[in-house]
C-alpha positions, 0 to 999 in steps of 0.5 A, a space after each residue: 500500500 502507498 504511504 500517506 503522502 502518495 495517497 494524497 497525491 493520488 487524490 490530487 491526481 483524480 481531482 486534476 483528471 476531472 478538470 483535464 480537457 481532452 486534446 488532439 493526439 496522433 495515434 500510431 498503432 504499432 511501429 512496424 505497421 507504418 500507418 497512422 490515423 487522423 487526429 483523434 480525441 484522447 487523454 494522455 494520462 501518462 503525462 498527468 501521472 508524470 507531472 504529479 508522481 515521481 518515477 518511484 511513486 509511479 512504480 509503487 502504485 499497485 496494479 489495482 490503483 493504476 487500473 483505477 486511475 486509467 479507468 477514471 481518466 478514459 476508456 479501458 476498451 482495448 485489445 490486440 491479438 495475432 495469428 499464433 501459427 500459419 493458416 492455410 488460405 484457399 483461393 477464390 473465397 473469403 477466409 477469416 483469419 483465426 487470431 488466436 493469441 492475445 497481446 492484451 485484452 483489457 476488458 475481455 472483449 476479444 474472443 481468441 478461442 472460438 470466434 477469433 473476433 473483437 466484440 464491443 461491450 459498450 457503444 462508441 467509436 473504435 480505432 481498428 487496425 489489421 494486417 495480414 501477410 501471405 507467403 507467396 502471392 503470384 504475379 498478376 494475382 489479386 490479394 485483398 485484406 478486409 475488416 468485417 463488421 457484423 459479418 459484412 465487409 466494412 473496409 478493404 484494401 486490394 493489391 495485385 502481385 508483381 512477381 512471386 513474393 511475400 505480400 502484406 496488406 494493412 488497413 486502419 479505420 475508425 468504426 462505430 460499434 454498438 454493444 455486441 457488434 463485432 469486427 473480424 479480419 478476412 482475406 481473399 486471393 486469386 492465385 489458384 492454389 493454397 497460400 499461407 497466412 504467416 504467423 507472428 505478432 508483427 505479421 498478422 494481427 488486429 488491434 482495437 482501441 475505443 476512442 470516444 
């Protein structure tokens, strides 16, 4: 448990958070993806913590206290999951990527075991980022990666192979979700043979963060 001085500072922090105005901040999902959203409205709790608590005092916060501060300051809905092992993708039909390994899932909204999708528990606008890397797209063949919302295409990116090589597709979008609506990652190709969606957190993934 923190000492009395730290308790007082935590109390001061929660009062200050109440008075903080949201400000514009560029959001970048993951350094290797290379895509960046438009400006969105968020609160930077770490800056506030840093202005009130010393690094040692921040370290002394219990997990429950830090979670409570983040919950007080803004939305906790955020998750990231990736493909844990290679998945065979047949030609000529849409295939859902079985994102089965989580990086994090703060509000337990990502179903990695059964449906391999993110389902919102609260209504709001969500930043959704997806990427999928296929191992052998042939020359002049089409490759499409898509975000599905409630079973239908919401956003998609289409590419044509030039030579035979690994091809990665990525999409970033802000999507309005009502409670129980969900998003999934699907891919499509026309090579005429089976391809493999490559596994790994840096290759094939979905991240979802609630913005407002």
